[in-house]
C-alpha positions in Angstrom: -2.5 -10.4 -68.8 -2.3 -14.0 -69.7 -5.3 -16.3 -70.0 -5.7 -19.6 -68.3 -8.1 -22.5 -68.4 -9.0 -23.9 -65.0 -10.5 -27.3 -65.9 -12.7 -29.1 -63.3 -11.6 -32.8 -63.3 -13.9 -35.7 -62.4 -13.2 -39.4 -62.2 -15.9 -41.7 -63.7 -17.4 -43.8 -61.0 -16.0 -41.8 -58.1 -18.4 -40.6 -55.4 -20.0 -37.3 -56.2 -17.9 -34.4 -54.9 -19.0 -32.6 -51.8 -19.3 -28.9 -52.5 -20.7 -26.6 -49.9 -23.9 -24.9 -51.1 -23.1 -21.7 -53.0 -19.3 -22.3 -52.8 -18.7 -22.3 -56.6 -20.9 -19.2 -57.1 -19.0 -17.5 -54.4 -15.7 -18.2 -56.3 -17.4 -17.0 -59.5 -18.4 -13.7 -57.8 -15.0 -13.2 -56.3 -13.4 -13.7 -59.8 -15.8 -11.2 -61.3 -15.1 -8.7 -58.5 -11.3 -9.0 -59.0 -11.7 -8.7 -62.8 -10.2 -12.1 -63.7 -13.4 -13.8 -64.8 -13.8 -14.2 -68.5 -16.3 -17.1 -68.7 -17.0 -20.6 -67.4 -19.5 -23.3 -67.0 -20.3 -26.9 -66.2 -20.3 -29.6 -68.9 -22.8 -32.4 -69.4 -21.4 -36.0 -69.0 -18.9 -37.3 -71.6 -21.7 -39.7 -72.8 -23.4 -36.6 -74.3 -20.4 -35.6 -76.3 -19.6 -36.1 -80.0 -16.5 -35.9 -82.1 -16.3 -34.2 -85.5 -13.4 -35.0 -87.9 -12.6 -34.7 -91.6 -11.7 -37.9 -93.6 -10.8 -36.8 -97.1 -13.7 -34.6 -98.2 -16.1 -36.1 -95.8 -17.2 -34.8 -92.4 -17.6 -37.6 -89.9 -19.5 -37.2 -86.7 -19.3 -40.0 -84.1 -20.4 -40.4 -80.5 -17.8 -39.2 -78.0 -15.8 -38.9 -76.0 -12.7 -38.5 -78.2 -10.5 -40.1 -75.6 -11.6 -43.1 -73.6 -10.5 -42.4 -70.0 -11.8 -42.5 -66.5 -10.9 -38.9 -65.9 -12.8 -36.2 -67.8 -13.3 -32.4 -67.8 -16.6 -31.6 -66.1 -16.5 -27.9 -66.2 -14.1 -24.9 -66.6 -13.3 -21.3 -66.1 -11.3 -19.1 -68.4 -9.6 -16.4 -66.4 -7.2 -13.5 -66.9 -4.3 -13.6 -64.6 -0.9 -11.7 -64.4 1.0 -15.0 -64.0 0.9 -18.7 -63.3 1.3 -18.3 -59.6 -1.9 -16.1 -59.4 -3.7 -18.6 -61.6 -2.7 -21.3 -59.2 -4.2 -19.2 -56.4 -7.6 -19.1 -58.2 -7.4 -22.8 -58.9 -6.9 -23.4 -55.1 -10.1 -21.5 -54.4 -11.8 -23.4 -57.2 -10.8 -26.8 -56.0 -11.9 -26.0 -52.4 -15.3 -24.9 -53.8 -15.7 -27.9 -56.1 -14.1 -30.6 -54.0 -12.3 -32.0 -57.1 -8.9 -31.4 -58.8 -8.5 -28.4 -61.0 -6.1 -28.5 -63.9 -4.4 -25.2 -64.9 -3.5 -24.7 -68.5 -2.1 -21.4 -70.0 -3.4 -20.3 -73.3 -0.9 -20.3 -76.2 -0.1 -16.6 -76.7 1.5 -17.4 -80.1 -1.8 -18.3 -81.7 -3.7 -15.5 -83.4 
């Protein structure tokens, strides 16, 4: 089975999404029951991020985010799915539960 990242997308300054109580956990439980769940979680705001990079021989750590944008990833799931169509089905359930868009990205199978 392929692996997919389902990325929860938020827009800075947008109203807080309306998510029915327990809706996200219900999707999590359904994913676990169907055997697609690998792991997932919510992320703290981008203002809490940092960026680590190498400049010559020096490691440089700066305040994040790496990319200045209004849109940011606020959480994620990593799932196993037989194909992209099935991953889209899980993303549809996730977006209904979260009330925000979900970006679906396949993992690169060529990387060891």
